[in-house]
Structure formats: C-alpha cells, structure tokens
C-alpha positions in Angstrom: -5.5 39.7 7.2 -8.8 39.6 8.9 -9.9 42.4 11.8 -6.8 44.3 11.0 -5.8 47.9 9.5 -2.9 47.8 6.4 -1.6 50.7 8.7 -1.3 48.3 11.7 2.0 49.0 13.2 1.9 44.9 14.7 -0.3 43.8 11.9 2.3 45.1 9.6 5.6 43.8 12.0 3.0 39.8 11.9 2.9 40.0 7.5 6.8 40.0 7.9 7.2 36.9 9.2 3.6 35.8 7.7 5.8 33.9 4.6 8.3 32.2 6.8 5.5 31.3 9.2 3.6 29.5 6.9 6.7 27.5 5.1 7.5 26.1 8.9 3.9 25.2 9.7 3.8 23.5 6.2 6.6 21.4 6.6 5.2 20.2 9.9 2.5 19.3 8.9 1.9 18.6 4.9 -1.1 20.6 4.4 -1.7 24.0 3.1 -4.9 24.1 4.6 -3.3 23.5 8.1 -0.4 25.7 7.7 -2.1 28.7 7.4 -5.4 27.9 9.6 -2.2 27.9 12.2 -0.5 31.1 10.9 -4.1 32.8 11.0 -3.8 31.2 15.0 -1.0 32.5 15.7 -2.5 36.1 14.3 -5.0 36.1 16.4 -2.3 35.3 19.6 -0.7 37.9 19.0 -3.0 41.2 18.8 -4.5 39.6 22.1 -1.1 39.5 23.7 0.8 42.3 25.8 3.5 43.1 22.6 5.8 44.7 25.4 6.7 41.5 26.9 8.3 40.2 23.7 11.9 40.6 23.1 11.9 38.7 19.9 9.1 38.6 17.9 10.0 36.9 15.4 11.8 34.0 18.4 7.9 34.7 19.7 6.3 33.5 16.6 7.9 30.9 16.1 7.2 29.2 19.1 3.9 30.3 18.7 3.5 28.5 15.0 6.0 25.4 16.8 3.3 24.6 19.2 0.2 24.8 17.6 1.8 22.7 14.9 2.3 20.1 17.0 -1.4 20.1 18.9 -2.2 19.6 15.2 0.3 16.4 14.4 -1.2 15.1 18.0 -4.8 15.9 17.2 -3.6 13.6 14.1 -2.3 10.7 15.9 -5.3 10.3 18.2 -8.0 10.6 15.1 -6.4 9.6 12.1 -9.7 9.4 10.2 -10.9 13.0 10.4 -8.1 14.8 8.5 -6.9 12.4 6.1 -8.3 13.2 3.2 -7.2 17.0 3.7 -3.5 15.7 4.4 -3.0 14.0 0.4 0.1 15.1 -0.7 -0.7 17.5 -3.9 0.4 15.7 -6.6 3.6 16.9 -8.4 3.5 15.1 -11.7 5.9 14.9 -14.6 7.2 13.3 -17.7 10.0 10.6 -16.8 11.6 11.1 -20.7 15.3 11.9 -19.0 16.6 15.3 -17.3 16.1 18.5 -19.0 16.4 22.0 -17.7 13.2 23.2 -18.2 12.3 20.4 -15.3 14.2 21.6 -12.6 12.0 23.5 -11.0 8.8 20.6 -11.2 11.5 18.9 -10.1 12.6 20.5 -6.7 9.2 20.3 -6.2 8.0 17.5 -6.5 11.6 16.6 -4.4 9.9 18.5 -1.6 6.6 16.8 -1.2 8.5 13.9 -1.5 10.1 14.9 1.9 6.7 15.3 3.1 5.9 11.6 2.4 8.7 10.7 4.8 8.0 13.1 7.4 4.1 11.5 7.6 6.6 8.9 8.9 7.6 10.4 12.2 6.2 10.5 15.1 5.0 14.0 16.1 8.1 15.5 18.8 10.7 14.0 16.1 8.7 15.5 12.9 8.8 18.5 14.6 12.4 18.6 16.0 13.3 18.0 12.7 11.5 20.6 10.9 12.5 23.3 12.9 16.4 22.6 13.2 17.5 21.0 10.2 15.0 22.8 7.8 14.7 26.1 10.0 17.7 26.3 11.8 15.7 27.0 15.1 18.0 26.3 18.3 17.5 23.0 20.2 16.8 24.8 23.4 14.3 26.7 21.9 13.0 23.6 20.2 12.7 21.9 23.9 10.6 24.2 24.8 8.4 24.1 22.3 7.9 20.6 23.2 8.2 21.0 26.8 11.8 18.8 26.9 15.3 19.7 28.1 17.8 21.0 25.1 19.5 17.0 24.8 16.2 15.6 24.3 15.1 17.9 21.5 18.5 17.3 20.0 18.1 13.2 20.4 14.9 13.4 18.5 16.3 15.5 15.7 18.9 13.0 15.7 16.9 10.4 15.3 14.3 12.0 13.3 17.5 12.6 10.9 18.4 8.8 10.7 14.9 7.9 9.2 15.3 10.6 6.9 18.5 9.3 5.6 17.2 5.8 5.7 14.5 6.4 3.4 15.7 5.9 -0.2 15.4 9.4 -1.6 12.9 9.6 -4.4 15.1 12.7 -5.9 17.1 10.4 -8.7 15.5 8.2 -9.8 18.0 5.6 -11.1 17.7 3.2 -13.4 17.3 -0.3 -11.2 14.4 1.5 -9.8 12.6 1.8 -12.8 13.4 -1.2 -14.2 11.9 -2.8 -11.0 8.7 -0.7 -11.9 8.7 -1.4 -15.6 9.1 -5.7 -14.5 6.5 -5.0 -12.2 4.0 -3.8 -15.0 5.0 -6.1 -17.8 4.1 -8.6 -15.1 0.9 -6.9 -14.4 0.0 -6.6 -18.3 1.1 -10.8 -18.8 -0.9 -11.6 -15.4 2.3 -13.4 -14.4 1.3 -13.8 -10.7 4.8 -15.3 -9.5 6.4 -12.0 -11.5 5.0 -9.7 -9.5 5.7 -11.4 -6.5 9.5 -11.5 -7.4 9.6 -7.5 -7.6 6.7 -6.9 -4.8 8.0 -6.5 -1.2 6.6 -9.2 1.4 4.7 -6.0 3.3 4.1 -4.1 0.6 1.3 -1.2 0.6 -0.8 -0.2 -2.1 -3.2 2.4 -1.3 -5.7 3.3 -3.7 -7.8 7.1 -3.7 -10.9 6.6 -5.4 -13.7 9.3 -5.6 -15.6 7.1 -2.8 -12.9 7.2 -0.6 -9.3 5.3 0.4 -8.8 1.4 -0.2 -5.8 0.2 1.5 -4.5 -3.3 0.5 -1.2 -4.8 2.7 0.5 -7.5 1.4 2.4 -9.3 -1.7 -0.1 -11.6 -2.3 -3.3 -9.4 -1.9 -1.4 -7.2 -3.9 -0.1 -8.9 -6.8 -3.7 -10.8 -6.8 -5.7 -7.5 -7.6 -2.5 -5.7 -10.1 -4.3 -5.8 -13.6 -3.3 -3.5 -16.6 -5.2 -3.7 -19.7 -2.7 -3.4 -22.6 -5.2 -0.6 -23.9 -4.2 1.1 -21.0 -0.9 0.5 -21.5 -0.1 2.2 -24.6 -1.4 5.3 -23.8 0.4 5.2 -20.3 4.2 7.1 -19.7 7.0 6.7 -17.3 6.6 10.3 -14.7 7.9 11.1 -11.5 5.0 11.5 -8.9 5.8 13.7 -6.2 10.0 12.5 -6.7 8.9 8.9 -7.0 9.1 6.5 -10.0 5.5 6.2 -11.5 3.2 6.0 -14.5 0.4 8.1 -15.7 -2.3 6.1 -18.1 -5.3 8.1 -19.6 -8.9 7.7 -21.1 -9.3 7.1 -25.0 -9.9 11.3 -25.2 -6.7 11.8 -23.0 -8.4 12.5 -20.0 -6.5 11.5 -16.8 -7.5 8.1 -16.1 -4.9 7.2 -13.4 -1.7 8.2 -11.3 0.7 5.5 -10.1 3.5 6.2 -7.9 5.7 3.2 -6.1 8.9 3.3 -3.5 11.4 0.8 -4.2 13.9 0.0 -2.2 16.9 -3.1 -2.0 15.3 -3.9 -5.8 11.6 -4.7 -4.4 8.5 -2.3 -4.2 7.4 -1.5 -0.5 4.0 0.9 -1.3 2.4 1.7 -4.6 0.2 5.0 -4.5 -2.9 4.8 -6.8 -4.9 8.1 -7.5 -8.0 7.5 -9.9 -10.4 10.1 -8.3 -11.4 12.0 -11.4 -11.9 15.4 -9.1 -8.5 15.3 -7.7 -6.8 14.3 -10.9 -8.3 17.4 -12.4 -7.3 19.7 -9.4 -3.5 18.2 -10.4 -1.2 19.8 -12.4 -0.4 16.8 -14.7 1.6 16.5 -18.5 -0.4 15.7 -21.3 -0.5 12.2 -23.4 2.2 12.1 -25.7 3.9 15.6 -24.6 7.2 16.2 -22.7 6.2 18.8 -19.7 
C-alpha cells in the first residue's frame, strides 16, 4: 500500500479489512479494477481521518466503500459509454460434458460471475442494498445511512432487488431443456433455417458481439435470426461449454486457437440473450478449455 509503512498500526488495521472491502466493492461493481480503486480511496480517506472519532473501524470502512461504490454506479448510469469495456465480466468457460468433481471450483466461479450479470440489471440503490445485506450481512440501518434513506426504505430496496434476482432464471444448473433450446438454435443456424430460429428466439432477444473494434448490439428476433449463420466447419471444432454459468458453445480455428465463445440466456423455452465474444485479445486472456479436452 503506497504511502504507508509496514509497521504503521493504522495501515496494519486497514490491511486486516482489505480482503473483505475488496470483496464488497467487487460484488457491487463487478470490476476488479474499479474495486481496487475504491479500496485505495477508502485507505486515503482513512489516512486523513482522525481515527479517535471512529468507534467501529470495520463499520466505518464498509460505509466508506459502500458510498464510493454507489457513486461509481451512479456515474456509470450517467456515462455508460465511458467504462463499459472495463466492466465486461471476466470469462469463466468450462466444458459442459456433465458434472465432475474437479469442475466444482470453476463452476462456483462461473455462477458467481453470472450473478454479476443479473446484478447489472438492477438500479444502483437496489444493487447496493441487496449486495450489502444479502451477501455481506450489513444491517439495514447502516445501508440506509449509506444511501441517505430510511431503514425501511433500505429494506424495501433490498426486497425489490431480491425479487428481481429470484425472477431471473438461475444459470447455476444448466438443465436439459435449456441445452435443448440452444442446440435447436445452433442446428437451425447451421441449416440457415430462418423460421426455426424464430421459434427459439424471444421476440425481444438481444445479441451482443464483443469484437476487437468494440461492441455490436442487435435487438429483436428478426434481426438476430437474419445474422445467425454457423458454418459446418466451425461446428466440427465447436463444443458445448458453460460460460459464466450460462449454456454456451465454443469454437476454435483449425490451428487450435480460440475462434469464439457464445453464451445464451434461456427463459421459458426461448433465448432472450446471446453474448458472442470474438475479440482475440479477450479470448487469449481468458482461461479456456482446449479443443476436445475436458477441464
């Protein structure tokens, strides 16, 4: 930690809380870089604070990190284009060949990242209240102070967020029905079956393609179906995977380098969201399974 001595009692006290503070900020913000910035700012504020006025250091730090994280969330809403690339979820991709004990840790990481995707749909106040209370057991009166709301208002925000999270199809266990919908989509795409694609796409489906030049978003079943084409060659080098807890498919070039990672969100028998990653830099940075080799 810059500007502090290893023997500095205040610095040592802060370091004892750093792991939890980083976890809180990361869950709220979904970005390791933003979380580190928030935690560092919390240290700077602590170093300038009269510590004799702090009765509960853990509570004080949680409040500061909560407020800083809330400010970042509101800034993102106001200027979503400025930090989108930095907030792309990390890719956790595991082969979807059925459960195996060695996949437990990777699957747990994948489910955790999938929750971040769900949280990103919540408003800043809802997200902060839900994360602080449900994931880190912060009392509602403290959450209310962070948000500038009453305790009851904080409870209502967390409850509303909880309902939205529960209403979102949990990606932890990719069931047979979800995978069948994805397989039907892939088969129709290979055949160029436009009507078949429309049968499995939600009318308001969203497709996001992350390329080396930026992010391309397509909305609506007709538009998404019109752009859905898979070559038979790519299908041979593709395999079923779990992408951040969602059913997906990964393809490779002939030389074994990653070609694409595609993740699907399925709700009520239809695909509501498709995320495609073809950015070579992002694929190279991810921990991906090898072609035909189980992780």
